[in-house]
NUPA-68741 format. One line per 10 residues: their letters; for each residue x, y, z of N, C-alpha, C. Coordinates in steps of 0.2 Angstrom, whole numbers, plus 5000, padded with zeros to 4 digits. Example, Ala and Ser with C-alpha at 12.3 -4.5 7.8 and 13.67 -1.06 7.14 Angstrom:
residues 2
AS> 5066,4972,5039,5062,4978,5039,5066,4984,5039 ~ 5064,4989,5035,5068,4995,5036,5064,5000,5039
end
This chain:
residues 216
SRHSQVFAAR> 5506,4492,5022,5507,4486,5025,5504,4486,5032 ~ 5504,4491,5035,5501,4491,5042,5493,4490,5042 ~ 5490,4493,5037,5483,4492,5036,5481,4485,5034 ~ 5485,4482,5029,5484,4475,5027,5485,4470,5033 ~ 5490,4472,5037,5492,4468,5043,5486,4467,5047 ~ 5483,4473,5049,5477,4473,5054,5471,4470,5050 ~ 5470,4471,5044,5464,4469,5040,5464,4461,5040 ~ 5470,4458,5038,5471,4451,5038,5470,4448,5045 ~ 5473,4451,5050,5472,4448,5056,5465,4447,5059 ~ 5461,4453,5057,5454,4453,5060,5450,4449,5055
ALVLEPRKLD> 5452,4448,5049,5448,4444,5044,5449,4436,5045 ~ 5455,4434,5047,5457,4427,5046,5458,4424,5053 ~ 5461,4428,5058,5463,4425,5064,5459,4427,5070 ~ 5457,4433,5071,5454,4436,5077,5446,4435,5076 ~ 5443,4434,5082,5436,4433,5082,5433,4441,5081 ~ 5428,4441,5077,5423,4436,5074,5425,4434,5067 ~ 5431,4436,5065,5434,4434,5058,5430,4437,5053 ~ 5429,4444,5053,5425,4448,5048,5430,4453,5045 ~ 5428,4455,5039,5431,4460,5036,5430,4467,5039 ~ 5435,4470,5042,5434,4476,5046,5437,4482,5043
VGGMCNGVLA> 5433,4486,5040,5436,4492,5036,5438,4497,5041 ~ 5435,4498,5047,5437,4503,5052,5444,4501,5055 ~ 5445,4494,5056,5451,4492,5058,5457,4493,5053 ~ 5455,4492,5047,5460,4494,5042,5462,4501,5042 ~ 5457,4505,5042,5459,4513,5042,5463,4514,5049 ~ 5461,4511,5054,5465,4513,5060,5472,4510,5060 ~ 5473,4504,5056,5479,4502,5055,5484,4507,5051 ~ 5481,4510,5046,5484,4516,5043,5487,4521,5048 ~ 5482,4523,5052,5483,4528,5057,5488,4526,5062 ~ 5488,4520,5064,5493,4517,5069,5500,4518,5066
GLVSITGPCA> 5501,4516,5060,5508,4517,5057,5510,4524,5056 ~ 5505,4528,5055,5507,4535,5054,5509,4538,5061 ~ 5505,4537,5066,5506,4539,5073,5513,4536,5075 ~ 5514,4530,5074,5520,4527,5076,5527,4531,5074 ~ 5526,4533,5067,5532,4536,5064,5533,4543,5065 ~ 5527,4546,5068,5527,4554,5068,5533,4556,5073 ~ 5534,4553,5078,5540,4556,5083,5547,4555,5080 ~ 5549,4549,5078,5555,4548,5075,5557,4549,5068 ~ 5552,4552,5064,5552,4552,5057,5558,4556,5054 ~ 5561,4561,5058,5566,4565,5056,5573,4562,5057
FVRPSEAALI> 5573,4556,5061,5579,4554,5063,5581,4547,5061 ~ 5576,4544,5057,5577,4537,5055,5577,4536,5048 ~ 5580,4530,5045,5580,4529,5038,5574,4526,5036 ~ 5572,4526,5029,5566,4523,5027,5565,4516,5029 ~ 5570,4512,5029,5569,4505,5031,5567,4504,5038 ~ 5570,4509,5042,5568,4509,5050,5561,4511,5050 ~ 5559,4516,5046,5552,4519,5047,5547,4514,5045 ~ 5548,4510,5040,5544,4504,5038,5543,4499,5044 ~ 5549,4498,5047,5549,4493,5053,5545,4496,5059 ~ 5546,4502,5060,5542,4505,5066,5535,4505,5064
GLVGGGIYQA> 5533,4507,5058,5526,4507,5056,5523,4500,5057 ~ 5526,4495,5055,5524,4488,5055,5523,4485,5062 ~ 5528,4487,5067,5527,4486,5074,5521,4489,5077 ~ 5520,4496,5074,5514,4500,5077,5508,4496,5075 ~ 5507,4493,5069,5501,4489,5068,5499,4484,5073 ~ 5505,4480,5075,5504,4475,5080,5502,4478,5086 ~ 5505,4483,5088,5504,4486,5095,5497,4489,5095 ~ 5494,4492,5089,5487,4494,5089,5482,4488,5090 ~ 5484,4483,5087,5479,4477,5087,5479,4474,5094 ~ 5485,4474,5097,5485,4471,5104,5482,4476,5109
ASTAVRKAKV> 5483,4482,5108,5480,4487,5113,5472,4487,5112 ~ 5470,4487,5106,5463,4487,5104,5459,4481,5108 ~ 5463,4475,5107,5460,4469,5110,5460,4469,5117 ~ 5465,4472,5120,5465,4473,5128,5460,4478,5130 ~ 5459,4483,5127,5453,4488,5129,5447,4485,5128 ~ 5445,4481,5123,5439,4477,5123,5438,4472,5128 ~ 5443,4468,5130,5443,4463,5135,5442,4467,5142 ~ 5444,4473,5143,5444,4476,5149,5437,4480,5149 ~ 5433,4479,5144,5426,4482,5143,5426,4490,5144 ~ 5431,4493,5141,5432,4500,5141,5428,4503,5135
DDVVDAFAVH> 5424,4508,5136,5420,4510,5130,5425,4515,5126 ~ 5428,4512,5121,5432,4516,5116,5430,4514,5109 ~ 5425,4517,5107,5422,4514,5100,5426,4515,5094 ~ 5430,4521,5094,5434,4522,5089,5442,4520,5090 ~ 5443,4516,5095,5450,4514,5096,5455,4520,5097 ~ 5453,4525,5100,5457,4531,5101,5463,4530,5105 ~ 5462,4526,5111,5468,4524,5115,5473,4520,5111 ~ 5470,4515,5108,5475,4510,5104,5479,4514,5099 ~ 5476,4518,5095,5479,4522,5089,5484,4527,5092 ~ 5481,4532,5096,5485,4538,5098,5489,4537,5104
GACGMWGLMA> 5486,4533,5109,5489,4532,5115,5495,4527,5115 ~ 5493,4520,5113,5498,4515,5113,5503,4516,5107 ~ 5501,4518,5101,5505,4519,5096,5509,4525,5096 ~ 5506,4530,5099,5510,4536,5101,5516,4535,5106 ~ 5514,4531,5111,5520,4529,5116,5525,4525,5112 ~ 5523,4520,5108,5528,4517,5104,5532,4521,5100 ~ 5529,4526,5097,5533,4531,5093,5538,4534,5097 ~ 5536,4536,5103,5541,4540,5107,5547,4535,5109 ~ 5545,4529,5110,5551,4524,5112,5555,4523,5106 ~ 5552,4522,5100,5556,4521,5094,5561,4526,5093
AGLFGDPKVG> 5560,4532,5094,5565,4538,5093,5571,4537,5097 ~ 5570,4533,5103,5576,4531,5107,5579,4525,5105 ~ 5576,4521,5101,5579,4514,5099,5582,4515,5092 ~ 5579,4518,5088,5582,4518,5081,5586,4525,5080 ~ 5589,4526,5074,5592,4532,5072,5600,4531,5073 ~ 5603,4530,5068,5610,4529,5068,5614,4536,5068 ~ 5618,4537,5073,5622,4544,5073,5626,4545,5066 ~ 5628,4539,5064,5633,4540,5058,5630,4542,5051 ~ 5623,4541,5051,5619,4543,5045,5619,4551,5045 ~ 5619,4554,5050,5619,4562,5050,5612,4565,5050
LGGNGFFYGG> 5607,4561,5053,5600,4563,5053,5599,4566,5060 ~ 5604,4565,5065,5602,4568,5072,5600,4562,5076 ~ 5600,4556,5074,5598,4550,5078,5603,4548,5083 ~ 5601,4545,5088,5606,4543,5094,5603,4537,5097 ~ 5600,4532,5093,5597,4526,5095,5600,4521,5099 ~ 5597,4518,5104,5600,4513,5108,5603,4507,5104 ~ 5600,4505,5098,5603,4500,5094,5609,4502,5091 ~ 5611,4508,5091,5617,4510,5088,5622,4513,5094 ~ 5621,4511,5100,5625,4513,5105,5624,4520,5108 ~ 5618,4523,5106,5616,4530,5109,5613,4529,5115
DQLQTQMFAA> 5611,4535,5118,5608,4535,5125,5602,4539,5125 ~ 5599,4540,5119,5592,4543,5118,5587,4540,5121 ~ 5587,4534,5122,5581,4530,5125,5579,4532,5132 ~ 5584,4534,5136,5583,4536,5143,5579,4543,5143 ~ 5581,4547,5138,5578,4553,5138,5570,4552,5136 ~ 5569,4548,5131,5562,4546,5129,5558,4543,5134 ~ 5561,4539,5138,5557,4536,5144,5556,4541,5149 ~ 5560,4546,5150,5558,4551,5155,5553,4556,5152 ~ 5553,4557,5146,5548,4561,5142,5541,4557,5143 ~ 5541,4551,5142,5535,4547,5143,5532,4548,5150
LLIVSWVSGV> 5536,4547,5155,5534,4548,5161,5531,4555,5163 ~ 5534,4560,5160,5531,4567,5161,5524,4567,5157 ~ 5524,4565,5151,5518,4565,5147,5512,4562,5151 ~ 5513,4555,5153,5508,4551,5157,5506,4555,5163 ~ 5511,4558,5167,5509,4561,5173,5505,4567,5172 ~ 5507,4571,5167,5503,4578,5165,5496,4576,5163 ~ 5496,4572,5158,5489,4570,5155,5485,4567,5161 ~ 5487,4562,5164,5483,4559,5170,5481,4564,5175 ~ 5485,4568,5177,5483,4573,5182,5478,4578,5180 ~ 5479,4581,5174,5475,4586,5171,5468,4583,5169
SSMAFFVLRQ> 5468,4577,5166,5462,4574,5164,5458,4572,5170 ~ 5461,4570,5176,5458,4568,5182,5454,4574,5185 ~ 5457,4579,5185,5454,4585,5188,5448,4588,5183 ~ 5449,4587,5177,5444,4589,5172,5438,4585,5173 ~ 5439,4578,5173,5434,4573,5174,5430,4574,5180 ~ 5434,4575,5186,5431,4576,5192,5426,4582,5192 ~ 5428,4587,5189,5423,4593,5189,5417,4592,5185 ~ 5418,4589,5179,5413,4587,5175,5408,4582,5178 ~ 5411,4577,5182,5406,4573,5185,5402,4576,5191 ~ 5405,4581,5194,5402,4584,5200,5396,4588,5197
VGMLRLSGEI> 5397,4591,5191,5391,4595,5188,5387,4591,5184 ~ 5388,4585,5184,5383,4580,5180,5384,4581,5172 ~ 5390,4583,5170,5391,4583,5163,5396,4578,5160 ~ 5398,4573,5164,5403,4568,5162,5400,4563,5157 ~ 5394,4561,5158,5391,4557,5154,5384,4559,5151 ~ 5382,4557,5146,5375,4558,5143,5370,4554,5148 ~ 5364,4556,5148,5359,4553,5152,5358,4546,5149 ~ 5355,4541,5153,5353,4535,5150,5348,4535,5144 ~ 5344,4540,5144,5339,4540,5139,5342,4542,5133 ~ 5347,4547,5133,5350,4549,5127,5355,4544,5124
QRDGADIAEH> 5358,4540,5129,5362,4534,5126,5358,4529,5123 ~ 5352,4528,5126,5348,4523,5123,5345,4525,5116 ~ 5343,4531,5115,5340,4533,5109,5346,4535,5104 ~ 5352,4537,5106,5357,4539,5102,5358,4546,5102 ~ 5365,4548,5103,5366,4555,5103,5365,4559,5097 ~ 5364,4556,5091,5363,4560,5085,5356,4563,5086 ~ 5351,4560,5089,5345,4564,5090,5345,4570,5094 ~ 5348,4569,5100,5348,4574,5105,5354,4579,5104 ~ 5359,4578,5101,5365,4582,5102,5367,4585,5095 ~ 5366,4581,5090,5369,4583,5083,5364,4585,5078
SPRKAYSFSE> 5367,4589,5073,5363,4591,5067,5367,4590,5061 ~ 5364,4586,5056,5357,4584,5056,5356,4578,5061 ~ 5350,4577,5063,5348,4572,5068,5349,4565,5066 ~ 5350,4564,5060,5351,4557,5057,5356,4557,5052 ~ 5360,4552,5052,5365,4551,5046,5362,4549,5040 ~ 5356,4545,5040,5353,4543,5034,5345,4545,5035 ~ 5342,4548,5031,5335,4550,5031,5331,4544,5027 ~ 5327,4541,5031,5323,4536,5028,5316,4538,5025 ~ 5314,4545,5027,5308,4547,5026,5307,4551,5019 ~ 5313,4552,5016,5313,4556,5010,5314,4552,5004
VKVMEVTTCR> 5311,4547,5003,5312,4542,4997,5306,4544,4992 ~ 5309,4546,4986,5304,4548,4981,5302,4542,4976 ~ 5296,4543,4974,5293,4538,4969,5297,4538,4963 ~ 5298,4532,4961,5302,4531,4955,5298,4532,4949 ~ 5301,4534,4943,5297,4536,4937,5293,4530,4934 ~ 5287,4532,4931,5283,4526,4928,5286,4524,4922 ~ 5287,4517,4921,5289,4515,4915,5284,4511,4911 ~ 5285,4510,4905,5280,4506,4901,5283,4500,4898 ~ 5279,4494,4899,5281,4488,4897,5280,4487,4890 ~ 5285,4486,4886,5284,4485,4879,5280,4479,4876
ATGVHIAMKP> 5280,4474,4880,5276,4468,4878,5268,4469,4879 ~ 5266,4472,4884,5259,4473,4886,5257,4480,4885 ~ 5261,4485,4884,5259,4492,4884,5256,4495,4890 ~ 5258,4492,4896,5255,4495,4902,5260,4499,4906 ~ 5258,4503,4910,5262,4508,4914,5264,4504,4920 ~ 5270,4504,4922,5272,4501,4929,5275,4506,4933 ~ 5272,4507,4938,5275,4512,4943,5278,4509,4949 ~ 5285,4509,4950,5288,4506,4955,5290,4511,4961 ~ 5287,4510,4967,5288,4514,4972,5291,4511,4978 ~ 5297,4513,4981,5300,4510,4987,5295,4511,4993
SLAAPVMDVD> 5294,4505,4997,5290,4506,5003,5294,4510,5008 ~ 5290,4515,5011,5293,4519,5016,5293,4516,5023 ~ 5290,4510,5023,5290,4506,5030,5297,4503,5031 ~ 5301,4502,5025,5307,4498,5026,5313,4503,5025 ~ 5319,4501,5028,5325,4505,5027,5327,4505,5020 ~ 5330,4511,5018,5332,4512,5011,5337,4506,5008 ~ 5341,4503,5013,5345,4498,5011,5342,4491,5010 ~ 5335,4491,5012,5332,4484,5011,5325,4486,5008 ~ 5325,4489,5002,5318,4492,5000,5314,4486,4997 ~ 5308,4487,4999,5302,4482,4996,5299,4487,4990
LAVSVVPHPH> 5298,4484,4984,5295,4487,4979,5288,4486,4978 ~ 5284,4491,4979,5277,4491,4978,5275,4492,4971 ~ 5273,4487,4967,5272,4488,4960,5264,4489,4959 ~ 5262,4494,4955,5255,4495,4953,5255,4495,4946 ~ 5250,4492,4943,5250,4491,4935,5244,4495,4933 ~ 5245,4500,4929,5240,4505,4926,5239,4503,4918 ~ 5233,4501,4916,5232,4500,4909,5234,4506,4905 ~ 5237,4505,4899,5238,4511,4894,5232,4512,4891 ~ 5230,4518,4890,5224,4520,4886,5223,4517,4879 ~ 5229,4516,4876,5229,4513,4869,5231,4506,4868
ATMAGP> 5232,4503,4874,5235,4496,4874,5229,4491,4873 ~ 5231,4486,4869,5226,4480,4868,5229,4474,4872 ~ 5226,4471,4877,5228,4466,4880,5227,4459,4876 ~ 5232,4456,4875,5232,4449,4871,5229,4444,4875 ~ 5225,4440,4872,5222,4434,4876,5227,4428,4876 ~ 5225,4423,4880,5230,4417,4881,5231,4414,4874
end
């Protein structure tokens, strides 16, 4: 339900109103990340609700990051940061002590929420501090970002192997077929000048040595 929630929102409501498979997959991850923390302490119905809310939090965080013009092409913060924080808080909200799963949620009169909030503060402080120091050092030695030339051409070419996800230069000529009506050979060869997903067919007609061409 989390993936369909995000998929429907991006297809029908949010601009540019397109079918977003990546968003659907991240919606699945958003639900899973949201329930990871409290999974041992909540009932299945609560788990479904936590995952459903996680889908909405993912979409809201993703939209906010884009509006802030932050470069997060895979929505890592929205999935793991925002939904992870929601899962941390959900462990303090849900979980009935009477069920015997070890829950002590705020909705059932428990006091686990304050512990979760303190944990969130520690996590944010630790991650922010350590990351800032690491980023500072990387920036000083010129390793924080790729060069403008590499960013323009694509990191696949400079950093990865294989250098391309799709090879457009290894297109093989299709087998020659024979037309039953005329008895001629027809060789169909994809044009190497065009991408594979938009192939132009170059057709060459070769007379069959034993074929007789009928007149009009």
